[in-house]
C-alpha positions in Angstrom: 66.7 125.0 25.7 65.8 127.7 28.2 67.1 127.1 31.7 65.1 128.7 34.5 67.0 130.8 37.1 67.6 128.9 40.4 65.3 131.3 42.2 62.4 130.1 40.1 62.6 126.4 40.8 60.0 126.3 43.6 59.6 127.0 47.2 61.1 123.6 48.3 64.4 124.4 46.6 64.3 127.9 48.1 64.0 126.8 51.7 66.7 124.1 51.2 69.2 126.8 50.0 68.5 129.4 52.7 71.8 129.7 54.7 71.9 127.9 58.1 72.6 131.1 59.9 69.2 132.5 58.8 67.5 129.4 60.1 69.3 129.8 63.4 68.2 133.5 63.6 64.6 132.4 62.9 64.7 129.9 65.8 66.4 132.6 68.0 63.4 134.9 67.3 60.9 132.1 67.9 62.4 131.1 71.3 62.6 134.7 72.5 59.1 135.4 71.3 57.8 132.3 73.2 59.5 133.6 76.4 58.3 137.2 75.9 54.7 136.3 74.9 54.3 133.9 77.9 55.1 136.9 80.2 53.3 139.5 78.1 50.1 137.5 77.9 49.9 137.5 81.7 51.7 140.8 82.6 48.8 143.2 82.8 46.7 140.8 84.9 49.6 140.1 87.1 50.2 143.8 87.7 46.6 144.4 88.7 45.8 141.2 90.6 49.2 140.3 92.0 50.6 143.7 92.8 47.6 146.0 92.9 48.6 148.3 90.0 46.2 150.6 88.2 45.4 150.8 84.5 47.2 154.1 84.4 50.4 152.4 85.8 50.1 149.7 83.1 49.7 152.4 80.4 52.8 154.3 81.6 54.9 151.2 81.8 54.0 150.0 78.3 54.4 153.5 76.8 57.9 153.9 78.3 58.9 150.4 77.2 57.8 150.7 73.6 59.2 154.3 73.2 62.5 153.0 74.6 62.6 150.2 72.1 61.9 152.4 69.1 64.5 155.0 70.0 67.2 152.4 70.8 66.7 150.8 67.3 68.1 153.9 65.5 71.3 154.0 67.5 72.0 150.2 67.5 71.5 150.1 63.7 73.7 153.0 63.1 76.4 151.6 65.4 76.4 148.3 63.5 77.1 150.3 60.3 79.9 152.3 62.0 81.7 149.2 63.4 80.9 147.0 60.4 79.6 144.2 62.6 76.0 143.0 63.4 76.1 139.8 65.4 77.6 141.2 68.6 74.9 143.9 68.9 72.1 141.4 68.1 73.5 139.0 70.7 73.8 141.8 73.3 70.1 142.6 72.7 69.0 139.0 73.1 71.3 138.7 76.2 69.7 141.7 77.9 66.2 140.4 77.2 67.2 137.0 78.7 68.8 138.5 81.8 65.6 140.6 82.4 63.3 137.5 82.5 64.2 136.2 86.0 63.3 139.6 87.4 59.6 139.0 86.6 59.1 136.1 89.1 61.4 137.6 91.7 60.0 141.2 91.6 58.7 142.3 95.0 57.1 145.5 93.7 55.9 147.4 90.6 59.3 149.3 90.5 61.2 146.1 89.9 58.8 145.1 87.1 59.2 148.5 85.5 62.9 147.9 85.5 62.6 144.4 84.0 60.3 145.6 81.3 62.6 148.5 80.6 65.7 146.3 80.2 63.7 143.8 78.1 62.6 146.6 75.7 66.2 148.0 75.5 67.3 144.5 74.5 64.6 144.4 71.8 65.7 147.9 70.5 69.4 146.9 70.4 68.8 143.7 68.5 66.1 144.7 66.0 67.9 146.7 63.3 71.3 144.8 63.5 69.4 141.4 63.3 67.4 142.5 60.2 70.6 143.9 58.6 72.3 140.6 59.4 69.6 138.7 57.6 70.0 140.9 54.6 73.8 140.5 54.7 73.6 136.7 55.0 70.9 136.0 52.4 71.7 135.6 48.7 69.9 138.3 46.7 67.8 135.7 44.8 66.6 134.3 48.2 66.2 137.6 50.1 62.4 137.4 50.2 62.4 133.8 51.3 65.0 134.5 54.0 63.0 137.4 55.5 59.8 135.4 55.2 61.3 132.4 57.0 62.6 134.5 59.9 59.2 136.3 60.2 57.3 133.0 60.1 59.3 131.4 62.8 59.1 134.6 64.9 55.3 134.5 64.6 55.2 130.8 65.6 56.6 132.0 68.9 54.0 134.7 69.1 51.2 132.2 69.2 52.9 129.4 71.1 53.8 131.8 74.0 50.2 132.6 74.9 49.1 129.0 74.4 51.8 127.8 76.8 50.9 130.6 79.3 47.3 129.4 79.3 48.3 125.7 79.8 50.8 126.4 82.5 48.4 128.6 84.4 46.1 125.7 84.5 48.9 123.3 85.4 50.3 125.5 88.2 46.9 126.5 89.5 47.2 130.2 88.5 50.7 130.6 90.0 52.1 133.5 88.0 55.6 133.1 89.4 56.0 129.5 88.2 54.9 130.4 84.7 57.4 133.3 84.6 60.2 130.9 85.7 59.4 128.5 82.8 59.6 131.5 80.5 63.2 132.0 81.5 64.2 128.8 79.8 63.5 129.7 76.1 65.0 133.1 76.6 68.4 131.7 77.6 68.2 129.1 74.8 67.7 131.9 72.3 70.8 133.7 73.6 72.9 130.6 73.5 71.7 129.9 69.9 72.7 133.3 68.6 76.1 133.1 70.3 77.1 129.7 69.1 75.1 129.0 65.9 75.0 132.3 64.1 78.2 133.3 62.3 78.5 136.7 60.7 79.6 136.7 57.0 82.7 138.5 55.9 82.2 142.1 55.0 81.7 142.6 51.3 84.7 143.8 49.3 84.6 147.4 48.3 82.1 148.6 50.9 83.1 152.1 52.2 83.6 152.7 55.9 80.8 154.8 57.5 81.9 157.2 60.1 78.7 158.9 61.1 75.7 157.0 59.9 73.2 159.4 61.3 74.6 162.5 59.6 72.5 164.3 57.1 74.9 163.3 54.3 74.6 159.6 55.1 70.8 159.7 55.5 70.6 161.3 52.1 72.8 158.5 50.7 70.0 156.0 51.7 68.4 157.1 48.5 65.0 158.1 47.2 63.8 154.5 46.8 64.5 153.8 50.5 62.7 156.9 51.7 59.7 156.0 49.5 59.6 152.6 51.1 59.6 154.3 54.5 56.9 156.7 53.5 54.7 153.9 52.1 55.3 151.8 55.2 54.3 154.7 57.5 51.0 155.3 55.7 50.4 151.5 55.7 51.1 151.3 59.5 48.5 154.0 60.1 46.1 151.6 58.5 47.0 148.6 60.6 46.5 149.8 64.2 47.1 147.6 67.3 45.6 144.1 67.3 44.0 145.0 70.6 41.1 146.4 68.6 40.5 143.0 67.1 40.1 141.6 70.6 37.7 144.5 71.5 35.7 143.8 68.4 35.4 140.1 69.1 34.5 140.7 72.8 31.9 143.2 71.8 30.3 140.6 69.5 29.9 138.2 72.4 33.2 136.2 72.6 33.6 134.9 76.2 36.5 136.5 78.2 38.1 133.1 78.7 38.5 132.7 74.9 39.8 136.3 74.2 43.4 135.1 73.8 42.2 132.9 70.9 41.8 136.0 68.7 45.6 136.6 68.7 46.3 132.9 68.4 44.1 132.6 65.2 45.6 135.8 63.8 49.2 134.6 64.4 48.6 131.1 63.0 47.4 132.7 59.7 50.4 135.1 59.8 53.0 132.3 60.5 51.6 130.0 57.8 51.7 132.7 55.1 54.9 134.6 55.8 57.4 132.2 54.4 55.5 131.1 51.2 54.8 134.8 50.4 58.5 135.6 50.9 59.6 132.8 48.7 57.1 133.9 46.0 58.4 137.4 46.1 61.8 136.2 44.9 60.1 134.9 41.7 57.7 137.8 40.9 57.0 141.5 41.5 57.2 142.3 45.2 55.0 145.4 44.8 52.2 143.3 43.3 52.3 140.9 46.3 52.3 143.9 48.6 49.1 145.2 46.9 47.5 141.8 47.5 48.4 142.1 51.2 46.7 145.5 51.3 43.6 144.2 49.5 43.5 141.5 52.2 43.6 144.2 54.9 40.8 146.1 53.2 38.7 142.9 53.1 39.5 142.3 56.8 38.5 145.8 57.8 35.2 145.6 55.9 34.4 142.3 57.6 35.3 143.6 61.0 33.2 146.7 60.4 30.1 145.0 59.1 30.1 141.3 60.2 27.1 140.7 62.5 28.4 137.6 64.3 31.5 135.9 65.6 32.0 133.7 62.4 32.3 136.8 60.3 34.6 138.4 62.8 36.7 135.2 62.9 37.1 135.4 59.1 38.2 139.1 59.4 40.8 138.1 62.0 42.1 135.3 59.7 42.3 137.9 56.8 44.1 140.3 59.1 46.7 137.6 59.9 47.1 136.8 56.2 47.7 140.5 55.4 50.5 140.5 58.0 52.1 137.5 56.3 51.8 139.2 52.9 53.4 142.5 54.0 55.6 142.5 57.1 58.5 140.4 55.8 58.1 141.9 52.3 58.5 145.5 53.7 61.8 144.4 55.4 62.9 142.8 52.1 62.2 146.1 50.3 64.4 148.0 52.8 67.2 145.6 52.0 66.5 146.0 48.2 66.6 149.8 48.4 69.3 150.7 51.0 73.1 150.6 50.4 74.7 147.6 52.0 77.0 149.6 54.2 74.0 151.5 55.6 71.5 148.7 56.2 71.7 148.9 60.0 70.8 152.6 59.9 68.1 151.9 57.3 66.4 149.4 59.5 66.7 151.6 62.6 65.1 154.6 60.9 62.5 152.3 59.3 61.5 150.9 62.7 61.4 154.3 64.3 59.1 155.8 61.7 56.8 152.8 61.7 56.8 152.6 65.5 55.7 156.2 65.7 53.1 155.6 63.0 51.7 152.5 64.9 51.4 154.6 68.1 49.6 157.3 66.2 47.4 154.7 64.5 46.3 153.2 67.8 45.5 156.7 69.3 43.4 157.6 66.2 41.7 154.2 66.2 40.9 154.5 69.9 39.5 158.1 69.4 37.3 157.0 66.5 36.2 153.9 68.5 35.1 156.0 71.5 33.6 159.0 69.5 31.9 157.2 66.6 32.1 153.5 67.1 34.0 150.4 66.0 32.7 150.6 62.4 34.5 154.0 61.9 37.8 152.6 63.1 37.9 149.8 60.6 36.6 151.9 57.7 39.3 154.5 58.4 41.8 151.6 58.3 40.4 150.5 54.9 40.7 154.0 53.5 44.3 154.4 54.6 45.1 151.0 53.1 43.7 152.2 49.8 45.8 155.3 50.0 48.9 153.1 50.5 48.1 151.2 47.3 48.2 154.5 45.4 51.6 155.3 47.0 53.0 152.0 45.7 53.0 153.1 42.1 55.8 155.7 42.3 57.7 153.2 44.5 57.5 150.5 41.8 58.8 153.0 39.2 61.7 154.1 41.4 62.8 150.5 42.3 62.7 149.5 38.7 64.8 152.5 37.7 67.4 151.7 40.4 67.4 148.0 39.3 68.1 149.1 35.7 71.0 151.2 36.9 72.4 148.4 39.1 71.6 145.1 37.4 73.4 143.0 40.1 71.1 144.2 42.8 67.9 142.4 43.8 64.9 144.5 43.3 61.1 144.6 43.2 61.3 143.6 39.5 
């Protein structure tokens, strides 16, 4: 009689066997996302209406904030490899984000808001790479995809609950920004408390070498060819999936009322949240690269609908497909990093991965905006579809490399 591996006994068995610490990290991400998105959904309007800021000021603030987060991720990930600990750095990042939240309702000027946004993004940069490395360290190899999918799914639940709460609370408090911002403080501190008391870092694996300088050329080379192929594929893929702001612009241009504009991101994130965990669990039982290809096909279909759909129903279908492609790809890319990178360099691997994809996303949004202004929305989405197709071609050598590495290290989870 043939006995199936435990990883192949269904998604229900998988979620029951995911370690409690990963569930806790998922709820930490969800609570912090609820807090951050409640503020972020209202932040640009608050700057303009409440404090008289200009669009240029908003652009400068957001540019500095996101650049700070991307750069910080490299150093926090590398530091977690050097000290051999992840939780303390992740908790510090969530703590800084929580401390920044009360500044938003108390800020008397734009300068204070810049400070709050800066501290919040530093916190995000500090926690990102160590948290992902901690998920990889805590998850059994046969449940790695399910673990990353679960965390991503819970994180995305926060991404759509936050704006919905902001809308409801603005109605409840009669458009009082300060009251909504104070409510947003609560989930932020709950997230910090949860990571401090409910997440316990596993013991360091036996036999892992001590890393002295994770960002040296020698250590970066030790990340391996498969890892750098994952980063290269992710960079091209990120060029194809520019900012979701262009989804909003497309829907608005097709006649969506301004009052309903936030619904675009809500619909997208619902599709994202519902698909991320099942896809992650599925990737533990079949070829990860094949699933990634399906995600890219979904992106191409979304781009074509958004390029050619004449009405809001077609655009809504495109937005749903966009959310599904995120669920099929984002957690999976994080899983592939864990598959490819040495365990003692996972923090550095995630930091470098996040930096490269962050730069690619900035470039993608600039290119998308330039095409939108000079040619039109259709050109933007068709360019995205073309880059997604190029990414599919790049997955073939990645599949071969991951299989070769898996054959050399049979105990390591891989793309199979």
